[in-house]
C-alpha positions, 0 to 999 in steps of 0.5 A: 088161875093165870096159867089156865087163862093163858092156856085158854087164849093160846093159839098156835097157828097164828099168821104173821101179822095176825092183825092189821095193826100189828106191824105198826106196833111190833115194827116200831118196838123193833126200831126202838129196841134197836136204838133208833131215835126216830122210829117213825111213829107219830099217830099213837102213844108209844107206851105199848111199843116201849114196853115191847122194846124193853122186853125185846132187849132183855130177851135178846140179852139172854137168848141172842138175836131174835127172829121175826117169828120170835118177836111177834110171839113175844108180843102175843105172849105179852097180850095174853098175860095182859088179858089173863091179868084182866081176868085175875083183877076182875076176880079181885074186884068182884071178891072185894065188892061181893064175895069169892063166888061172884069173883069166880063168876066174874072171872069166868065171864071175863074169860068167856068174853069173845072180844077178850078171847080174840084180842088176847092173840093180837099185839095191839094197843087196846090190850095193854090199855084195857089192862091198865084201865082194869088196874085203875078200877082195882085200885079204886076198889081197894080205895073205897074198901078202906075207911081212911083215904091217903093221898098216896092212893090218889097219886097211884090212881093218877099214875095208872091213868097216865100209863093207860093213856100212854097205851091209847088215848081212849083211856083219857076217859078215866080223867073225869073219874080221877077228878071226881075221886080227887074232889071226894078225897078233898071233901073227906079230908076237909070234914076230918079236919073240921071234926078234929077242930071241933073236938 
């Protein structure tokens, strides 16, 4: 399924850079992977750049020095993997909430989305942010599908929100959702403790 999605999003004739925001992402990642203590990037969270820098380091360790084309291609592949992951997570969310048929329908509609299809070929911060936002809602779906809530799920949700914000500040919109879920967790635990005492 993920392989099919990656194939659909593949665009072999891309120019470098393919998007006006790509140089700030890829060039910063190159500086970080090169060991620069001052990558000269202060406008955005650098989560995406640090992930790319780590991927570059690992790839260089096994393949040797990378060309500019290689570095951009790796960044594009990472974006396609994120988008393919989003489609897979939409399938799981719909399957849990409804059934497998709606899961397939949801994932197909996701793959047909013009916005996702276009962004799958760009190395921009919106892509990994969208991945971690979707991951947050997948964890939330798992949480609400269980009758017994554990504190570790709240920690996992908070950790995912933190990573999403590290990709782009827009993900901070998840904080009210996290607060609401945390309050509901406390309320559920309080009811459980009170019911136990009555017994």
